[in-house]
N, C-alpha and C positions, 0 to 999 in steps of 0.2 A: 882668158879674161877679156871682156869687151869694154870699150869706152862708152859710157852712158852719156856723159856730158863733158865738155871742155869749156871753161869760162875764164875769160881774161879778167883778172882782179885788180891790177894796178900797173902803172908804168914806172919804171925806174929811171933815175936821172941819166944813166949811162946808155939808154936806148934799148935795154933788154926788156923782155916782156914776161910777166908773171901770169901763170895759169893754174887753175885748180882742175884736176882731172877727177871725175867721178867714175868709178869702175863698177863692173857687174858683180864683183865679189870682194870680200875683204882681203887685205894683204896678209900673207902668212910669212913666216920666217924664210921658208924655202923659196917662195916667189920673190921676196925682196932680195935674197942673196943671188938670184939669177942676174940681177942688174950689175953685178960685179964685173961681168964681161965687157961692160961699156966704159969702165973707168975706175976711179978711186972710190971704193965703197966702204962705208962704215956702218956697223950694226951695234946698237946699244941695247943688248938684251937684258941688262940688269936694271934698266929703267922700269918704273911701275907700268908704263905703257911703252913697250919696246919700240925704239925709233931707228930709222935707217936714213942714211944720206948718201947721195951719189954726186960726184963731180967728174965731168968728162973733160978731156983735152980740148974738145970743141967749144967748151964754155957752158954746157948745160949743167944746171944744178937741180937736183930733185930730192925731196924729203917726204917721208910719210911715217905712219904709225901702224904697226902690226895690229890687225883686228879691225882697222878702219877701211872704208871703201873709197877713200880718196887719197890724193897726194898733191903736193905743191911742186910746180916745175917753173924754173926760171930759164928762159931761152935767150941766147945772146942776140945782139943786133945783126951780126954778120952770119950769113948762111942759115938764117932762122928756119926757113921752110924745109931745107934738107935735114937739119938737125931734128926738127919737130917730127918729120916723117920717120926718121930712124928710131926715135924714141917711141912713137906710137906702134911701129912694127914690133919692137921688143915687148911692149905691153901686151899686144895682141897674141904674140907667140909664147909669152911667159905664163 
């Protein structure tokens, strides 16, 4: 999977940054479940549009919908560049 676009969409009061990542292909259940190696992963397959969420110990929060080509990512204020680089490496390798 490749990252087509990364757009900052809003600032949070706590200094974190919110991005929408547009990807080269849609999320599949398998691809989403690979994120579980990064932290606490939840998958809601019974929803009409299956949803996944990821929260890491480093403070990253990501969510997306299976079948869509994008996801929303909240990056923490501290160590943002390192955490963002790790996130993008997982996306590209997944």
